[in-house]
C-alpha positions as CSV (number, residue, x, y, z in Angstrom):
1,M,-9.1,5.8,-28.5
2,R,-9.0,2.2,-27.5
3,L,-10.1,1.3,-23.9
4,T,-8.9,-1.9,-22.3
5,E,-10.5,-3.4,-19.3
6,I,-8.1,-3.9,-16.4
7,S,-7.9,-7.3,-14.8
8,Y,-6.6,-7.9,-11.3
9,G,-6.9,-11.6,-11.3
10,S,-7.8,-12.8,-7.8
11,A,-6.2,-9.7,-6.3
12,Q,-8.4,-6.9,-5.0
13,P,-7.6,-3.2,-5.9
14,V,-8.2,-0.2,-3.8
15,Q,-11.7,0.8,-4.7
16,G,-11.8,4.1,-2.8
17,Y,-10.7,6.1,0.2
18,G,-11.9,9.0,2.3
19,P,-11.5,10.6,5.7
20,G,-10.1,7.8,7.9
21,F,-10.9,4.8,5.7
22,F,-10.0,2.7,2.6
23,R,-12.3,0.5,0.6
24,I,-10.8,-2.8,-0.7
25,G,-12.8,-5.6,-2.2
26,G,-16.1,-4.1,-0.9
27,H,-14.9,-4.0,2.7
28,V,-14.1,-0.8,4.5
29,L,-10.9,-0.6,6.6
30,R,-10.8,2.2,9.1
31,G,-7.4,3.8,10.0
32,A,-4.1,2.8,8.6
33,A,-4.1,-0.2,6.3
34,L,-1.6,-2.7,4.8
35,I,-2.7,-4.0,1.4
36,T,-1.2,-6.9,-0.5
37,P,-2.4,-8.7,-3.6
38,W,-3.5,-11.6,-1.3
39,D,-4.8,-9.7,1.8
40,A,-5.8,-6.4,3.2
41,G,-6.1,-5.4,6.9
42,P,-5.4,-2.9,9.6
43,W,-1.8,-1.7,10.1
44,G,-0.3,-0.2,13.2
45,G,1.2,2.7,11.4
46,L,4.9,3.8,11.2
47,E,5.6,2.2,14.6
48,D,4.6,-1.2,13.2
49,L,7.6,-2.6,11.3
50,E,6.7,-6.2,11.9
51,A,3.8,-6.3,9.5
52,P,5.7,-4.9,6.4
53,L,8.8,-6.9,7.3
54,S,6.7,-10.1,7.2
55,L,6.3,-9.5,3.5
56,Q,10.1,-10.1,2.9
57,G,10.6,-12.3,-0.1
58,R,7.0,-11.9,-1.3
59,I,7.2,-8.3,-2.5
60,D,9.8,-6.1,-4.1
61,V,8.4,-2.7,-3.3
62,L,6.3,-1.2,-0.5
63,L,4.3,1.9,-1.5
64,L,4.1,4.0,1.7
65,G,1.2,6.4,1.7
66,M,1.8,9.1,4.3
67,G,-1.8,10.5,4.4
68,A,-2.9,13.7,2.6
69,E,0.5,15.3,2.7
70,I,3.8,13.7,1.7
71,A,6.3,13.4,4.5
72,H,9.5,11.5,5.2
73,P,9.1,8.3,7.2
74,P,11.4,7.7,10.2
75,A,14.8,6.7,8.9
76,A,14.8,3.5,10.9
77,F,11.5,2.4,9.2
78,R,13.0,2.8,5.7
79,E,16.4,1.4,6.6
80,A,14.9,-1.8,8.1
81,L,12.8,-2.5,5.0
82,E,15.6,-1.8,2.6
83,A,17.9,-4.0,4.7
84,A,15.3,-6.8,4.2
85,G,15.4,-6.2,0.4
86,I,12.1,-4.3,0.2
87,G,12.2,-1.0,-1.7
88,V,10.2,1.8,-0.3
89,E,8.4,4.5,-2.4
90,V,7.0,7.3,-0.3
91,M,4.0,9.4,-1.5
92,T,0.7,10.7,-0.4
93,S,-1.9,8.0,0.3
94,P,-4.1,8.9,-2.7
95,A,-1.1,8.6,-5.0
96,A,-0.1,5.3,-3.4
97,C,-3.7,3.9,-4.0
98,R,-3.6,4.8,-7.6
99,T,0.0,3.5,-8.1
100,Y,-0.9,0.3,-6.2
101,N,-3.8,-0.4,-8.6
102,V,-1.7,0.3,-11.7
103,L,1.2,-2.0,-10.6
104,L,-1.2,-4.6,-9.3
105,S,-2.8,-4.8,-12.8
106,E,0.7,-5.4,-14.2
107,G,1.2,-8.3,-11.9
108,R,4.0,-6.6,-9.9
109,R,5.1,-7.9,-6.5
110,I,4.0,-4.9,-4.4
111,A,2.1,-3.9,-1.3
112,A,0.8,-0.6,0.1
113,A,1.1,0.6,3.7
114,L,-1.4,3.5,3.9
115,L,-2.0,6.2,6.5
116,P,-5.5,7.6,6.2
117,V,-6.3,11.0,4.7
118,G,-8.0,13.7,6.7
């Protein structure tokens, strides 16, 4: 088997997560987080549409991590993002972290909005 080292360029992948936190670039973010290839910071959760909408034109897809269990986001949340040309992929936060890292390594135009687990 051939192993290939993954390169993220200057972007920072999700390094880990746990009860109530995400680790990105050696920094711990507590609570919900919005992660892009160029920045990572706190996010106001599903009531905060402004932050993900500010990514219009810079990303193609937002990975929406709903915490430990998959759930449907509010219809207005999804509709607003899709109207802005941002696709939304809903999954658990652990799956969103893994998917974000894979797509980031491929150079895709993505971001992740993550609700914490447990």
